[in-house]
VEXRO-533387 format. One record per residue (C-alpha): x, z, y; residue number from 1. Coordinates in steps of 0.1 Angstrom, whole numbers, plus 2048, in hexadecimal, padded with zeros to 3 digits. Last residue first. Layout:
N
@px:X, pz:Z, py:Y, pos:NUM;
...
***
This chain:
107
@px:82B, pz:6AD, py:97A, pos:107;
@px:80E, pz:694, py:978, pos:106;
@px:7EF, pz:6A1, py:961, pos:105;
@px:7E5, pz:692, py:940, pos:104;
@px:7C5, pz:69F, py:930, pos:103;
@px:7B0, pz:6BB, py:91F, pos:102;
@px:7C1, pz:6BB, py:8F9, pos:101;
@px:7AD, pz:6D3, py:8E3, pos:100;
@px:7B9, pz:6F3, py:8CE, pos:99;
@px:7D7, pz:6FD, py:8DE, pos:98;
@px:7EE, pz:71A, py:8D5, pos:97;
@px:7E0, pz:722, py:8B2, pos:96;
@px:7E1, pz:6FE, py:8A9, pos:95;
@px:804, pz:6F4, py:8B1, pos:94;
@px:809, pz:6E2, py:8D1, pos:93;
@px:815, pz:6C1, py:8D7, pos:92;
@px:82A, pz:6A4, py:8E3, pos:91;
@px:831, pz:67F, py:8DF, pos:90;
@px:843, pz:666, py:8F3, pos:89;
@px:835, pz:642, py:8F8, pos:88;
@px:84A, pz:626, py:909, pos:87;
@px:83D, pz:605, py:91E, pos:86;
@px:84C, pz:616, py:940, pos:85;
@px:863, pz:633, py:939, pos:84;
@px:84E, pz:653, py:933, pos:83;
@px:85C, pz:674, py:944, pos:82;
@px:84C, pz:691, py:932, pos:81;
@px:846, pz:6B2, py:946, pos:80;
@px:84A, pz:6D4, py:931, pos:79;
@px:83D, pz:6F4, py:93C, pos:78;
@px:81B, pz:6F6, py:928, pos:77;
@px:7FC, pz:6EF, py:935, pos:76;
@px:7E0, pz:704, py:931, pos:75;
@px:7BC, pz:703, py:935, pos:74;
@px:7A4, pz:723, py:925, pos:73;
@px:786, pz:715, py:90F, pos:72;
@px:794, pz:723, py:8F0, pos:71;
@px:7B4, pz:715, py:8F4, pos:70;
@px:7B7, pz:6FA, py:908, pos:69;
@px:7D2, pz:6DF, py:90F, pos:68;
@px:7DE, pz:6CD, py:92D, pos:67;
@px:7FB, pz:6B4, py:927, pos:66;
@px:81A, pz:6AD, py:940, pos:65;
@px:820, pz:68B, py:953, pos:64;
@px:841, pz:679, py:962, pos:63;
@px:837, pz:653, py:967, pos:62;
@px:852, pz:638, py:965, pos:61;
@px:846, pz:617, py:977, pos:60;
@px:837, pz:5F9, py:967, pos:59;
@px:81C, pz:610, py:95B, pos:58;
@px:80E, pz:60B, py:936, pos:57;
@px:821, pz:62E, py:931, pos:56;
@px:812, pz:63A, py:911, pos:55;
@px:80F, pz:660, py:907, pos:54;
@px:80D, pz:66A, py:8E3, pos:53;
@px:7FC, pz:68F, py:8E2, pos:52;
@px:7FF, pz:6A3, py:8C1, pos:51;
@px:7E7, pz:6BF, py:8C3, pos:50;
@px:7F7, pz:6D3, py:8A2, pos:49;
@px:7EA, pz:6D8, py:883, pos:48;
@px:7D4, pz:6B9, py:884, pos:47;
@px:7C4, pz:6AE, py:8A7, pos:46;
@px:7D3, pz:68D, py:8B1, pos:45;
@px:7D4, pz:686, py:8D5, pos:44;
@px:7D3, pz:662, py:8E8, pos:43;
@px:7E2, pz:662, py:907, pos:42;
@px:7E1, pz:648, py:922, pos:41;
@px:7F8, pz:63E, py:93E, pos:40;
@px:7EB, pz:61D, py:952, pos:39;
@px:7CE, pz:631, py:95F, pos:38;
@px:7E5, pz:641, py:978, pos:37;
@px:7EA, pz:668, py:975, pos:36;
@px:7D4, pz:681, py:987, pos:35;
@px:7D7, pz:69E, py:9A2, pos:34;
@px:7CD, pz:6BE, py:996, pos:33;
@px:7AD, pz:6CF, py:9A2, pos:32;
@px:7A9, pz:6F0, py:992, pos:31;
@px:7CE, pz:6F6, py:992, pos:30;
@px:7DB, pz:6FF, py:970, pos:29;
@px:7F3, pz:71C, py:96D, pos:28;
@px:813, pz:710, py:955, pos:27;
@px:818, pz:720, py:933, pos:26;
@px:83D, pz:727, py:927, pos:25;
@px:83C, pz:74C, py:929, pos:24;
@px:81B, pz:74C, py:917, pos:23;
@px:82E, pz:73D, py:8F5, pos:22;
@px:847, pz:759, py:8F6, pos:21;
@px:82C, pz:774, py:8F6, pos:20;
@px:818, pz:762, py:8DF, pos:19;
@px:832, pz:760, py:8C8, pos:18;
@px:83D, pz:784, py:8CB, pos:17;
@px:816, pz:78E, py:8C5, pos:16;
@px:815, pz:77A, py:8A7, pos:15;
@px:834, pz:78C, py:899, pos:14;
@px:82A, pz:7AD, py:89F, pos:13;
@px:808, pz:7A6, py:88D, pos:12;
@px:81E, pz:797, py:871, pos:11;
@px:836, pz:7B8, py:86D, pos:10;
@px:818, pz:7CE, py:86F, pos:9;
@px:809, pz:7BD, py:852, pos:8;
@px:827, pz:7BF, py:83F, pos:7;
@px:82B, pz:7E0, py:845, pos:6;
@px:809, pz:7EB, py:83A, pos:5;
@px:80B, pz:7D5, py:81C, pos:4;
@px:82A, pz:7E6, py:80F, pos:3;
@px:81E, pz:80D, py:817, pos:2;
@px:801, pz:800, py:801, pos:1;
***
């Protein structure tokens, strides 16, 4: 019984640590965020992670960030993606961090 209790305590502590570490990487999301050009498109895929493929169909390099939500609370990871013309980049968040892709915002 002591082993189970210790294992459960370690698991809870580990989850708290993951949440604390990831919480520092989130940025506040302004209500009226600017938009990215229509030639930059994103295709989300929801599996174990919420993966987003960002394609730049513009003639210029674009800098975008992905907005996600978890439990209805929107957040933006602290990561700006520079996408050259005609290129695609992929990014994602694990399902315990994000449950939905919301959109792209400039960074």
